[in-house]
C-alpha positions as a LaTeX table, in Angstrom:
\begin{tabular}{lrrr}
\hline
Residue & $x$ (\AA) & $y$ (\AA) & $z$ (\AA) \\
\hline
Unk1 & $-11.00$ & 6.63 & $-36.37$ \\
Unk2 & $-11.89$ & 3.59 & $-34.30$ \\
Unk3 & $-11.41$ & 3.45 & $-30.56$ \\
Unk4 & $-8.68$ & 1.26 & $-29.15$ \\
Unk5 & $-9.97$ & $-1.53$ & $-26.92$ \\
Unk6 & $-9.53$ & $-0.91$ & $-23.22$ \\
Unk7 & $-6.56$ & $-2.62$ & $-21.69$ \\
Unk8 & $-7.32$ & $-5.00$ & $-18.83$ \\
Unk9 & $-6.08$ & $-4.25$ & $-15.35$ \\
Unk10 & $-2.48$ & $-5.28$ & $-14.93$ \\
Unk11 & $-1.63$ & $-7.29$ & $-11.82$ \\
Unk12 & 1.76 & $-6.66$ & $-10.34$ \\
Unk13 & 3.79 & $-7.08$ & $-7.20$ \\
Unk14 & 4.49 & $-4.16$ & $-4.91$ \\
Unk15 & 6.69 & $-4.21$ & $-1.83$ \\
Unk16 & 5.75 & $-2.15$ & 1.20 \\
Unk17 & 8.18 & $-1.32$ & 3.97 \\
Unk18 & 6.81 & $-1.50$ & 7.52 \\
Unk19 & 7.68 & 0.66 & 10.50 \\
Unk20 & 6.95 & 0.74 & 14.24 \\
Unk21 & 3.58 & $-0.80$ & 15.20 \\
Unk22 & 3.03 & $-2.12$ & 11.66 \\
Unk23 & 6.32 & $-4.00$ & 11.81 \\
Unk24 & 5.39 & $-5.43$ & 15.22 \\
Unk25 & 1.90 & $-6.44$ & 14.06 \\
Unk26 & 3.42 & $-8.28$ & 11.10 \\
Unk27 & 5.59 & $-10.40$ & 13.37 \\
Unk28 & 8.72 & $-8.30$ & 12.99 \\
Unk29 & 8.77 & $-8.36$ & 9.20 \\
Unk30 & 10.27 & $-5.24$ & 7.66 \\
Unk31 & 8.61 & $-5.77$ & 4.25 \\
Unk32 & 5.39 & $-7.22$ & 2.90 \\
Unk33 & 4.62 & $-8.08$ & $-0.69$ \\
Unk34 & 1.20 & $-7.49$ & $-2.25$ \\
Unk35 & $-0.40$ & $-8.48$ & $-5.50$ \\
Unk36 & $-2.07$ & $-5.30$ & $-6.71$ \\
Unk37 & $-4.17$ & $-4.70$ & $-9.81$ \\
Unk38 & $-3.45$ & $-1.47$ & $-11.65$ \\
Unk39 & $-4.85$ & 1.06 & $-11.75$ \\
Unk40 & $-4.94$ & 1.34 & $-7.97$ \\
Unk41 & $-4.80$ & 4.29 & $-5.66$ \\
Unk42 & $-3.34$ & 4.68 & $-2.17$ \\
Unk43 & $-6.69$ & 4.00 & $-0.46$ \\
Unk44 & $-7.14$ & 0.74 & $-2.38$ \\
Unk45 & $-3.55$ & $-0.25$ & $-1.65$ \\
Unk46 & $-4.12$ & 0.23 & 2.09 \\
Unk47 & $-7.34$ & $-1.78$ & 1.85 \\
Unk48 & $-5.44$ & $-4.58$ & 0.12 \\
Unk49 & $-2.80$ & $-4.55$ & 2.85 \\
Unk50 & $-5.56$ & $-5.35$ & 5.37 \\
Unk51 & $-7.04$ & $-8.06$ & 3.15 \\
Unk52 & $-3.80$ & $-9.78$ & 2.20 \\
Unk53 & $-2.08$ & $-9.36$ & 5.60 \\
Unk54 & $-4.95$ & $-9.58$ & 8.13 \\
Unk55 & $-2.76$ & $-8.83$ & 11.15 \\
Unk56 & $-2.28$ & $-5.32$ & 9.71 \\
Unk57 & $-5.99$ & $-4.69$ & 9.07 \\
Unk58 & $-6.59$ & $-2.82$ & 12.36 \\
Unk59 & $-3.78$ & $-0.39$ & 11.56 \\
Unk60 & $-4.65$ & 0.41 & 7.96 \\
Unk61 & $-7.53$ & 2.75 & 8.83 \\
Unk62 & $-5.21$ & 4.90 & 10.95 \\
Unk63 & $-2.04$ & 4.62 & 8.87 \\
Unk64 & $-0.65$ & 6.63 & 5.97 \\
Unk65 & 1.00 & 5.42 & 2.83 \\
Unk66 & 4.22 & 7.05 & 1.73 \\
Unk67 & 5.41 & 6.85 & $-1.87$ \\
Unk68 & 9.01 & 7.64 & $-2.69$ \\
Unk69 & 9.52 & 9.11 & 0.82 \\
Unk70 & 6.43 & 11.38 & 0.77 \\
Unk71 & 3.01 & 10.99 & 2.32 \\
Unk72 & 0.32 & 10.74 & $-0.33$ \\
Unk73 & $-3.43$ & 11.35 & $-0.50$ \\
Unk74 & $-5.91$ & 8.50 & $-0.86$ \\
Unk75 & $-6.36$ & 9.33 & $-4.55$ \\
Unk76 & $-2.67$ & 9.05 & $-5.48$ \\
Unk77 & $-2.16$ & 6.41 & $-8.20$ \\
Unk78 & 0.04 & 3.49 & $-7.16$ \\
Unk79 & 2.12 & 1.60 & $-9.71$ \\
Unk80 & 4.47 & $-1.36$ & $-9.64$ \\
Unk81 & 8.01 & $-0.16$ & $-9.02$ \\
Unk82 & 7.14 & 2.67 & $-6.63$ \\
Unk83 & 8.88 & 2.74 & $-3.25$ \\
Unk84 & 6.06 & 2.28 & $-0.72$ \\
Unk85 & 5.99 & 2.49 & 3.08 \\
Unk86 & 3.18 & 1.93 & 5.57 \\
Unk87 & 3.45 & 4.57 & 8.30 \\
Unk88 & 1.31 & 3.82 & 11.38 \\
Unk89 & 0.26 & 6.56 & 13.78 \\
Unk90 & 3.06 & 7.64 & 16.11 \\
Unk91 & 3.04 & 9.37 & 19.45 \\
Unk92 & 5.79 & 11.04 & 21.34 \\
Unk93 & 6.44 & 12.68 & 24.59 \\
\hline
\end{tabular}
């Protein structure tokens, strides 16, 4: 049996909702759109946020990515169609 050829990475658009300091840093935008190559994980997605939207770069190292309303680890696979949110650090009193 012969091996199937590997499939090339698929580029797709993902939309990421912004909250709090991330929303402020992005000029008040509630959403950003990224071009992301699959397969990608949460860490790569956060890195791409900083590359494609430079005003968010300082926050990405301290922020978490949520997928479908749950925080995810850096290794979580990210696919087109997932509901994504960038959650910056928060403080309260």
